[in-house]
Backbone bond lengths (Angstrom), bond angles and torsions (degrees), N, CA, C in turn:
res aa  C-N    CA-C-N  psi(-1)  N-CA   C-N-CA  omega(-1)  CA-C   N-CA-C  phi
1 X - - - 1.465 - - 1.536 110.63 -
2 X 1.317 118.45 139.13 1.452 121.85 178.62 1.510 110.82 -88.28
3 X 1.340 114.09 -177.80 1.454 118.92 178.08 1.522 109.61 -74.47
4 X 1.329 115.19 174.33 1.464 119.56 -177.06 1.532 112.65 -68.87
5 X 1.338 117.67 -12.72 1.465 121.33 -178.72 1.519 112.39 -105.81
6 X 1.325 117.56 7.46 1.471 120.19 -179.36 1.511 110.34 -120.85
7 X 1.326 114.46 160.80 1.468 120.02 178.13 1.508 109.76 -78.15
8 X 1.300 116.57 134.62 1.468 121.83 178.51 1.525 109.23 -75.71
9 X 1.322 116.02 116.76 1.462 121.09 -179.19 1.530 108.56 -86.70
10 X 1.322 114.64 119.06 1.461 119.06 -178.92 1.505 110.91 -178.42
11 X 1.338 116.51 -173.62 1.476 120.66 -178.69 1.522 113.48 -56.26
12 X 1.342 117.14 -37.22 1.468 121.00 -178.87 1.516 110.15 -61.25
13 X 1.331 117.22 -40.76 1.468 120.69 179.81 1.529 109.88 -60.88
14 X 1.335 117.49 -45.14 1.462 120.72 -179.40 1.518 111.35 -61.43
15 X 1.324 115.97 -40.43 1.483 119.60 -179.92 1.526 109.74 -65.51
16 X 1.331 117.57 -44.93 1.464 120.96 -179.32 1.515 111.09 -62.42
17 X 1.323 117.78 -44.41 1.442 120.92 178.09 1.523 112.39 -62.01
18 X 1.332 115.64 -41.34 1.465 119.80 179.48 1.528 110.95 -64.46
19 X 1.337 116.52 -41.13 1.479 120.63 179.34 1.512 110.21 -64.62
20 X 1.322 117.76 -46.38 1.470 120.69 179.82 1.519 111.68 -61.71
21 X 1.333 117.06 -43.90 1.472 120.44 179.01 1.528 110.56 -63.02
22 X 1.331 116.54 -42.28 1.461 120.42 -179.60 1.537 111.62 -64.50
23 X 1.329 115.80 -43.06 1.466 119.71 177.23 1.512 111.28 -59.87
24 X 1.338 115.67 -46.26 1.462 119.70 177.93 1.515 112.80 -58.61
25 X 1.347 116.45 -43.45 1.452 121.69 -179.53 1.529 111.80 -64.22
26 X 1.333 115.25 -44.23 1.472 120.37 -179.30 1.532 110.08 -63.27
27 X 1.323 116.65 -45.35 1.468 120.29 -177.46 1.532 110.50 -65.57
28 X 1.320 117.32 -41.95 1.461 120.67 178.93 1.520 111.12 -60.21
29 X 1.335 116.52 -42.31 1.465 119.27 179.60 1.527 111.08 -72.98
30 X 1.308 117.21 -43.10 1.471 121.11 -177.99 1.519 111.08 -63.72
31 X 1.330 117.40 -37.71 1.461 120.87 -178.16 1.524 112.67 -84.60
32 X 1.310 115.92 -1.36 1.470 119.36 179.07 1.506 113.80 71.40
33 X 1.346 116.48 27.74 1.453 120.37 -178.90 1.519 113.60 -85.27
34 X 1.319 115.75 -7.74 1.452 120.73 -178.29 1.499 111.03 144.58
35 X 1.338 117.99 -178.92 1.466 120.31 178.51 1.535 111.01 -65.10
36 X 1.301 116.69 131.43 1.447 120.87 179.45 1.509 113.21 -62.68
37 X 1.330 116.01 -26.64 1.464 118.65 -178.73 1.525 113.52 -65.19
38 X 1.353 117.52 -18.11 1.467 118.91 178.36 1.532 111.07 -63.67
39 X 1.326 116.13 -35.19 1.473 119.05 177.83 1.513 110.17 -68.81
40 X 1.325 116.30 -42.72 1.466 119.43 179.78 1.513 111.83 -66.09
41 X 1.345 116.62 -40.63 1.460 120.86 178.79 1.527 111.23 -64.18
42 X 1.356 115.65 -44.11 1.475 119.29 179.00 1.518 111.30 -62.00
43 X 1.343 116.16 -40.98 1.458 120.50 179.33 1.533 111.41 -63.53
44 X 1.325 115.75 -45.10 1.464 119.55 179.16 1.535 111.31 -63.19
45 X 1.319 115.70 -43.40 1.487 119.22 179.25 1.510 110.43 -62.07
46 X 1.331 116.64 -45.17 1.462 119.83 179.39 1.517 111.60 -59.61
47 X 1.318 115.77 -41.19 1.479 120.40 179.83 1.514 110.99 -62.14
48 X 1.315 116.48 -49.37 1.465 121.14 -178.42 1.529 111.72 -65.30
49 X 1.338 115.59 -43.50 1.460 119.36 -177.78 1.539 111.70 -67.21
50 X 1.313 116.89 -41.74 1.461 119.27 179.68 1.526 110.92 -69.37
51 X 1.328 116.78 -33.22 1.455 119.66 175.85 1.534 110.96 -63.90
52 X 1.324 115.64 -42.71 1.461 120.35 179.23 1.522 110.77 -66.48
53 X 1.341 116.70 -44.94 1.459 120.73 179.29 1.524 111.15 -61.70
54 X 1.323 115.90 -40.42 1.471 119.72 -179.81 1.527 111.83 -60.57
55 X 1.311 115.76 -32.39 1.451 120.52 -179.27 1.527 113.40 -77.57
56 X 1.322 116.82 -31.29 1.471 119.61 -173.42 1.530 114.17 -105.30
57 X 1.334 117.43 -11.70 1.460 120.02 -171.38 1.506 112.25 -62.23
58 X 1.345 118.95 -37.06 1.450 121.37 180.00 1.537 110.56 -62.29
59 X 1.344 115.54 -43.57 1.466 120.13 178.76 1.521 110.63 -66.45
60 X 1.320 117.47 -37.22 1.471 121.89 -179.13 1.525 110.01 -62.91
61 X 1.313 117.64 -40.14 1.460 121.78 -174.85 1.526 113.69 -79.44
62 X 1.314 118.55 -2.48 1.452 120.94 -178.32 1.520 113.59 -74.71
63 X 1.336 117.90 -23.33 1.456 121.33 -176.46 1.517 110.36 -144.73
64 X 1.355 114.89 152.22 1.466 118.84 179.13 1.517 111.78 -65.38
65 X 1.318 117.56 -33.71 1.468 120.07 -177.46 1.531 111.70 -61.62
66 X 1.307 116.18 -45.76 1.477 119.92 179.45 1.530 111.35 -72.05
67 X 1.334 117.01 -32.84 1.467 119.83 177.68 1.513 110.43 -64.92
68 X 1.331 116.97 -47.79 1.450 121.28 178.92 1.526 111.15 -61.86
69 X 1.337 114.93 -41.18 1.479 118.35 179.47 1.523 110.69 -62.07
70 X 1.327 116.77 -39.67 1.451 121.06 -179.96 1.542 111.05 -67.02
71 X 1.330 115.76 -39.49 1.476 119.89 177.24 1.530 109.26 -63.05
72 X 1.296 118.02 -40.80 1.476 121.40 178.99 1.528 110.68 -63.81
73 X 1.322 116.48 -38.29 1.473 119.67 177.34 1.538 109.40 -63.81
74 X 1.327 117.18 -43.25 1.470 120.09 177.78 1.528 110.82 -59.45
75 X 1.324 115.34 -41.93 1.471 120.57 -179.57 1.516 111.20 -63.54
76 X 1.331 117.62 -45.22 1.473 121.09 -179.40 1.528 110.21 -64.25
77 X 1.306 117.69 -44.42 1.460 120.79 179.39 1.538 110.16 -62.08
78 X 1.328 117.07 -42.15 1.445 120.88 179.31 1.530 110.88 -63.30
79 X 1.332 116.88 -42.49 1.468 121.19 -179.36 1.527 110.78 -63.97
80 X 1.335 116.19 -44.25 1.475 120.54 -179.78 1.520 109.84 -65.20
81 X 1.332 117.57 -41.17 1.465 121.35 -179.99 1.540 110.04 -62.12
82 X 1.333 116.77 -47.33 1.481 119.21 178.25 1.516 111.49 -63.94
83 X 1.317 116.48 -39.37 1.471 119.13 179.53 1.517 111.44 -58.62
84 X 1.305 116.47 -43.21 1.475 119.80 -179.20 1.530 111.41 -72.54
85 X 1.299 118.00 -31.22 1.462 121.28 177.45 1.518 110.95 -70.48
86 X 1.323 116.24 -41.12 1.457 119.73 -175.50 1.517 111.63 -77.44
87 X 1.318 116.72 -50.22 1.450 120.61 -172.95 1.517 109.18 -148.19
88 X 1.297 116.18 -106.56 1.458 123.21 171.79 1.522 106.05 -153.28
89 X 1.319 115.86 178.18 1.458 118.31 -175.11 1.523 112.86 -70.65
90 X 1.336 117.53 -6.82 1.461 121.01 179.16 1.540 110.87 -65.09
91 X 1.288 117.39 -49.75 1.463 121.45 173.05 1.511 111.87 -119.89
92 X 1.318 117.13 -19.14 1.456 121.14 -176.46 1.523 113.86 -66.15
93 X 1.355 117.13 -17.62 1.477 118.57 179.67 1.523 111.17 -60.17
94 X 1.335 116.55 -19.65 1.465 119.76 177.21 1.523 111.41 -66.76
95 X 1.334 117.85 -8.41 1.480 120.56 174.99 1.520 110.23 -61.01
96 X 1.322 117.92 -19.64 1.465 120.30 177.23 1.526 111.29 -64.04
97 X 1.331 116.46 -28.20 1.473 120.25 -175.86 1.531 112.57 -69.07
98 X 1.340 119.52 -54.28 1.468 117.90 179.83 1.526 113.03 -61.33
99 X 1.316 117.81 -32.93 1.472 119.73 178.31 1.526 109.73 -65.41
100 X 1.311 116.86 -46.54 1.460 121.06 -179.37 1.523 112.21 -65.63
101 X 1.338 116.52 -43.66 1.461 119.79 -178.01 1.514 112.25 -69.83
102 X 1.333 116.51 -21.34 1.454 119.23 176.37 1.529 112.17 -83.86
103 X 1.328 115.48 -45.45 1.471 119.81 -172.77 1.517 113.16 -78.66
104 X 1.325 117.84 -45.31 1.468 120.82 -172.06 1.533 113.20 -57.53
105 X 1.336 120.26 -50.89 1.476 118.72 -179.78 1.517 113.48 -62.96
106 X 1.325 116.29 -40.99 1.471 119.68 -179.44 1.518 111.37 -62.89
107 X 1.339 115.23 -46.08 1.471 119.14 -179.00 1.519 110.50 -66.17
108 X 1.319 116.88 -39.87 1.477 120.35 179.37 1.520 110.40 -63.90
109 X 1.341 117.03 -39.96 1.459 120.63 -179.96 1.537 111.11 -65.75
110 X 1.316 116.39 -45.38 1.479 120.77 -178.06 1.525 111.15 -63.77
111 X 1.313 116.28 -40.49 1.470 119.76 -177.28 1.523 111.11 -83.42
112 X 1.335 116.47 -38.20 1.479 119.82 -177.82 1.510 113.74 -66.53
113 X 1.330 116.65 -31.91 1.467 120.51 179.46 1.519 112.43 -88.24
114 X 1.309 117.04 -6.79 1.468 120.35 -179.51 1.499 114.35 80.69
115 X 1.354 117.54 6.28 1.461 120.14 176.38 1.512 111.16 -57.63
116 X 1.347 116.51 -40.26 1.452 121.82 173.41 1.529 108.81 -113.10
117 X 1.325 118.54 140.81 1.458 121.06 178.17 1.526 111.28 -63.29
118 X 1.300 115.89 137.20 1.472 120.39 -179.68 1.513 112.15 -84.17
119 X 1.318 116.81 64.99 1.459 121.62 178.16 1.520 109.34 -123.24
120 X 1.341 116.45 150.98 1.473 118.43 179.06 1.521 113.21 -54.17
121 X 1.324 117.64 -35.81 1.456 121.67 -177.47 1.525 111.47 -64.65
122 X 1.330 118.24 -27.68 1.453 122.78 178.51 1.524 111.07 -93.60
123 X 1.320 116.63 -42.66 1.468 121.16 -174.88 1.525 112.07 -64.01
124 X 1.318 117.45 -43.08 1.461 120.29 -175.55 1.524 113.44 -61.59
125 X 1.332 119.57 -54.81 1.478 118.67 179.53 1.534 112.78 -66.80
126 X 1.328 117.48 -35.26 1.461 120.01 178.63 1.533 110.54 -63.57
127 X 1.319 115.36 -47.04 1.475 119.44 178.01 1.512 110.58 -61.08
128 X 1.334 116.95 -39.21 1.469 120.23 178.85 1.518 112.82 -62.41
129 X 1.329 115.94 -42.02 1.467 120.16 179.53 1.524 110.96 -65.28
130 X 1.340 116.57 -43.98 1.463 120.35 -178.69 1.522 111.66 -68.90
131 X 1.318 117.02 -41.38 1.456 120.65 178.11 1.526 110.80 -63.97
132 X 1.338 115.90 -41.98 1.449 119.73 178.61 1.538 112.16 -62.85
133 X 1.336 116.34 -41.51 1.460 119.15 177.65 1.519 112.10 -65.44
134 X 1.334 116.55 -42.50 1.469 120.35 178.43 1.524 110.99 -64.00
135 X 1.317 116.94 -38.75 1.472 121.30 178.17 1.518 110.94 -60.94
136 X 1.314 116.70 -49.12 1.466 120.77 -178.90 1.524 110.73 -62.35
137 X 1.334 116.40 -46.63 1.461 119.46 -179.11 1.534 111.43 -63.02
138 X 1.331 116.42 -40.68 1.455 120.19 179.34 1.522 111.02 -64.19
139 X 1.315 116.43 -45.28 1.469 120.15 -179.11 1.529 110.81 -62.26
140 X 1.332 116.83 -49.20 1.458 120.50 -177.00 1.545 111.24 -64.98
141 X 1.327 116.58 -48.22 1.457 119.47 -178.27 1.522 111.34 -65.13
142 X 1.322 117.44 -42.11 1.461 120.22 -179.68 1.525 112.28 -63.05
143 X 1.319 116.29 -44.48 1.482 119.96 -179.62 1.529 110.45 -67.05
144 X 1.306 117.07 -43.45 1.461 119.31 -178.43 1.525 111.11 -66.58
145 X 1.323 116.95 -38.18 1.448 120.13 178.70 1.540 111.30 -63.99
146 X 1.329 116.53 -45.80 1.462 120.58 179.51 1.531 111.40 -66.72
147 X 1.331 116.53 -40.98 1.479 120.23 178.64 1.519 110.31 -62.80
148 X 1.311 116.78 -41.95 1.456 120.85 -178.31 1.535 111.02 -65.04
149 X 1.313 115.09 -42.46 1.475 118.72 177.45 1.524 111.89 -63.83
150 X 1.328 116.08 -36.43 1.475 120.10 180.00 1.541 110.29 -69.67
151 X 1.325 116.20 -44.50 1.459 120.21 -175.22 1.540 111.95 -74.56
152 X 1.316 116.76 -28.79 1.475 120.20 -176.82 1.525 110.42 -115.42
153 X 1.325 114.54 37.88 1.463 119.78 -176.93 1.541 110.86 -62.09
154 X 1.321 116.88 -33.21 1.467 119.86 177.91 1.505 112.25 -61.07
155 X 1.333 115.61 -41.73 1.482 119.09 178.88 1.506 111.26 -67.88
156 X 1.347 116.56 -35.36 1.468 121.23 175.68 1.518 110.55 -61.11
157 X 1.349 116.49 -45.42 1.447 120.01 179.18 1.523 111.85 -67.23
158 X 1.343 116.67 -32.33 1.453 119.55 176.85 1.531 110.03 -65.28
159 X 1.326 116.33 -39.36 1.452 119.59 176.33 1.521 112.28 -60.53
160 X 1.341 115.59 -41.47 1.467 119.73 177.24 1.522 111.09 -63.34
161 X 1.350 115.48 -38.81 1.473 119.83 -179.71 1.514 110.95 -65.20
162 X 1.346 117.29 -28.01 1.461 121.40 -179.59 1.530 111.24 -82.78
163 X 1.333 116.09 -3.35 1.445 119.14 176.53 1.520 115.65 102.81
164 X 1.337 117.13 3.88 1.474 119.22 178.52 1.527 109.83 -70.99
165 X 1.337 118.60 140.52 1.469 120.06 171.12 1.531 110.22 -61.36
166 X 1.314 117.34 156.52 1.484 121.16 -176.87 1.530 110.66 -56.66
167 X 1.315 117.95 -42.75 1.464 120.31 -177.74 1.524 110.77 -63.75
168 X 1.314 117.18 -45.04 1.472 121.38 -178.03 1.520 110.55 -65.60
169 X 1.325 116.67 -42.81 1.464 120.56 179.40 1.537 110.50 -62.79
170 X 1.327 116.08 -40.85 1.466 119.66 -179.79 1.519 110.70 -67.33
171 X 1.337 117.04 -41.57 1.467 120.02 -179.12 1.523 111.49 -63.61
172 X 1.332 116.85 -38.23 1.473 120.46 179.64 1.529 110.85 -60.76
173 X 1.330 115.94 -31.08 1.459 120.27 -177.85 1.517 112.42 -85.64
174 X 1.334 117.00 -48.13 1.468 120.16 -167.91 1.512 115.31 -95.49
175 X 1.330 118.17 -19.63 1.471 119.37 -173.98 1.526 113.45 -62.54
176 X 1.364 119.71 -46.54 1.477 118.63 -178.97 1.527 113.26 -60.51
177 X 1.352 117.11 -41.93 1.445 120.29 -179.30 1.533 111.55 -67.08
178 X 1.342 115.83 -42.25 1.469 119.83 -179.35 1.528 110.64 -65.48
179 X 1.316 116.39 -32.06 1.469 120.06 179.90 1.518 112.79 -61.97
180 X 1.328 117.38 -21.86 1.474 120.48 178.66 1.524 111.42 -65.02
181 X 1.330 117.78 -16.59 1.460 120.76 179.78 1.525 112.12 -65.31
182 X 1.331 116.70 -17.88 1.472 120.67 -179.73 1.522 111.56 -85.57
183 X 1.332 117.65 -11.04 1.461 121.50 -175.70 1.537 112.58 -58.33
184 X 1.344 120.15 -47.38 1.484 118.05 179.23 1.520 114.37 -56.28
185 X 1.329 117.45 -41.76 1.472 120.49 179.28 1.521 110.38 -68.05
186 X 1.329 116.62 -38.96 1.462 119.38 177.90 1.527 111.35 -64.37
187 X 1.334 117.29 -44.20 1.455 121.12 -179.58 1.540 110.65 -65.21
188 X 1.325 115.90 -40.30 1.466 119.00 179.02 1.523 110.37 -62.91
189 X 1.308 118.03 -40.47 1.465 121.31 -179.44 1.537 111.24 -70.28
190 X 1.324 116.08 -41.18 1.465 120.27 -179.57 1.522 112.44 -66.31
191 X 1.297 118.08 -32.06 1.464 120.65 -172.19 1.524 113.12 -106.51
192 X 1.342 117.17 4.72 1.470 118.97 -178.19 1.535 110.39 -60.32
193 X 1.309 114.79 134.09 1.452 120.33 -178.57 1.520 113.48 87.46
194 X 1.344 116.05 -20.51 1.463 119.63 178.92 1.524 111.39 -103.65
195 X 1.319 116.39 -37.95 1.457 121.03 179.55 1.529 110.82 -109.60
196 X 1.320 115.83 -42.01 1.471 118.97 -178.37 1.532 110.74 -131.39
197 X 1.314 115.01 157.25 1.461 123.67 168.57 1.524 105.51 -116.79
198 X 1.327 118.37 95.10 1.468 121.71 -171.78 1.517 113.22 -62.34
199 X 1.337 114.19 167.38 1.461 121.51 -172.72 1.503 115.18 -58.94
200 X 1.330 117.50 -40.77 1.471 119.23 -178.22 1.524 110.86 -63.04
201 X 1.310 117.56 -40.52 1.459 121.80 179.16 1.527 110.25 -62.51
202 X 1.312 115.46 -50.95 1.477 120.48 -177.70 1.522 110.86 -64.75
203 X 1.332 115.70 -42.41 1.474 119.60 -178.39 1.513 112.55 -63.31
204 X 1.322 117.28 -45.22 1.461 120.08 178.84 1.511 110.67 -66.06
205 X 1.312 116.14 -40.01 1.479 119.94 179.37 1.523 111.35 -62.93
206 X 1.342 116.99 -44.63 1.462 120.39 178.03 1.511 112.26 -67.94
207 X 1.352 115.45 -23.46 1.463 119.31 178.63 1.523 113.65 -75.95
208 X 1.327 117.12 -3.88 1.455 120.29 176.49 1.517 115.56 107.79
209 X 1.333 117.49 -0.04 1.467 119.96 179.18 1.532 110.53 -77.54
210 X 1.315 115.19 164.34 1.458 119.86 178.32 1.522 109.93 -75.54
211 X 1.320 117.87 159.60 1.470 120.60 177.06 1.520 112.51 -57.17
212 X 1.327 116.99 -34.43 1.480 119.15 179.21 1.522 110.03 -66.56
213 X 1.326 117.89 -45.39 1.452 120.83 177.49 1.515 111.79 -61.45
214 X 1.314 116.50 -40.89 1.462 119.94 178.75 1.530 110.83 -64.59
215 X 1.311 116.37 -40.64 1.464 119.80 178.85 1.505 112.11 -65.55
216 X 1.325 117.97 -41.80 1.470 122.23 179.32 1.519 110.16 -63.60
217 X 1.329 115.44 -43.94 1.470 120.04 179.26 1.531 110.72 -59.42
218 X 1.336 116.27 -45.24 1.462 119.86 -179.50 1.532 110.27 -66.16
219 X 1.328 117.91 -37.79 1.468 120.35 178.90 1.520 110.41 -62.27
220 X 1.319 116.32 -42.82 1.471 120.12 179.19 1.505 110.76 -61.12
221 X 1.328 116.77 -43.85 1.463 120.04 -179.64 1.526 112.03 -65.11
222 X 1.327 116.37 -43.26 1.468 119.85 -179.13 1.518 113.06 -64.65
223 X 1.319 116.23 -43.45 1.475 119.34 -179.88 1.513 109.77 -68.87
224 X 1.333 117.00 -39.86 1.467 120.25 177.16 1.531 109.98 -61.79
225 X 1.319 117.52 -40.76 1.463 121.41 177.85 1.521 111.68 -61.12
226 X 1.333 117.12 -41.93 1.449 120.25 178.22 1.526 110.41 -59.42
227 X 1.328 116.27 -45.63 1.471 119.76 179.87 1.513 110.84 -64.36
228 X 1.325 116.41 -45.65 1.463 121.21 -178.36 1.527 111.82 -60.96
229 X 1.330 115.76 -46.57 1.466 119.65 -178.01 1.531 111.63 -70.08
230 X 1.335 117.47 -35.72 1.458 119.80 177.20 1.525 110.60 -62.42
231 X 1.322 116.81 -43.16 1.458 121.03 -179.96 1.539 109.04 -65.38
232 X 1.330 116.64 -46.30 1.457 120.13 -178.77 1.532 111.73 -59.69
233 X 1.329 115.45 -42.98 1.477 119.43 178.98 1.510 110.93 -64.13
234 X 1.318 117.07 -45.86 1.443 120.94 179.12 1.522 113.68 -58.40
235 X 1.334 115.50 -41.59 1.463 120.15 -178.15 1.525 111.19 -71.20
236 X 1.338 117.62 -43.27 1.462 119.07 -177.34 1.524 110.99 -68.94
237 X 1.324 117.79 -34.52 1.458 120.25 175.55 1.507 110.87 -65.02
238 X 1.319 117.33 -39.18 1.453 120.82 177.67 1.529 110.57 -64.42
239 X 1.316 116.88 -40.00 1.464 120.31 178.48 1.524 111.30 -63.92
240 X 1.339 116.34 -40.52 1.460 119.89 178.59 1.518 109.95 -66.71
241 X 1.337 117.18 -44.59 1.459 121.23 -177.25 1.528 110.81 -63.17
242 X 1.306 117.96 -32.64 1.451 121.69 -179.20 1.531 111.93 -84.73
243 X 1.335 117.26 -3.90 1.448 120.81 179.08 1.519 113.85 81.51
244 X 1.337 117.32 7.46 1.471 120.28 179.11 1.513 111.13 -71.14
245 X 1.330 116.48 -34.99 1.476 121.73 174.78 1.512 107.14 -112.50
246 X 1.325 115.46 124.13 1.475 120.23 -176.63 1.522 109.09 -125.93
247 X 1.313 114.76 164.72 1.465 121.23 176.17 1.536 108.78 -62.15
248 X 1.322 114.85 154.57 1.458 119.78 -176.74 1.534 112.38 -60.67
249 X 1.331 116.55 -30.06 1.461 119.99 -177.45 1.524 112.71 -96.43
250 X 1.325 118.05 6.82 1.448 121.73 -179.48 1.507 110.26 -75.69
251 X 1.324 119.07 146.35 1.470 121.67 178.52 1.504 110.36 -70.20
252 X 1.332 116.20 155.62 1.458 121.04 179.52 1.525 110.14 -68.97
């Protein structure tokens, strides 16, 4: 049995997870949102990946070399995931750029100023949160920008006919839609403490810190995420507008 603040690992947990995954799969298929197996596959992958991470995380945190290597692995996986969501690896590999340009300055600022302690135990989860946020923002903004250009191609061509450069015409079409990718981060920041108590707050609190320290830590993470995602969105939209990132079916 675990403590009162931890999940009890046992047969009941497995049953509950299986039921939740099955419900999600059935609803996705019934509502026509996509193949139900995607929910089951994602659940299975998450289970296996978290099991593996749980086994190696202690060893990873023992030295800076392994911590940095693990952060790089997270970055590569995030870049590949965004690349596949946006387009394909033919041009989508450029998704690595907005993620890096969003995460690296924010992480350097937080650690360089001493706002966050420069220890593997702090750097690893913080980097993971920022990389995850940049990945999501990049994927959403890239897909929405490409979809908007595809659906409103006539308006794009009209802009060209009026004398707009290709980049400007593309930005006029795709920028507003891509900007919607920042909405989840904005809503999370606006409603923190009222709707949700995010993981950083709860984790620091359970780790023995005061509520004030937990709140400050969460505020730092949320504001950093806003900056990271804004940069990632801006960069990926620029890449799409310049034609560097194209739809998977677009000609070379």
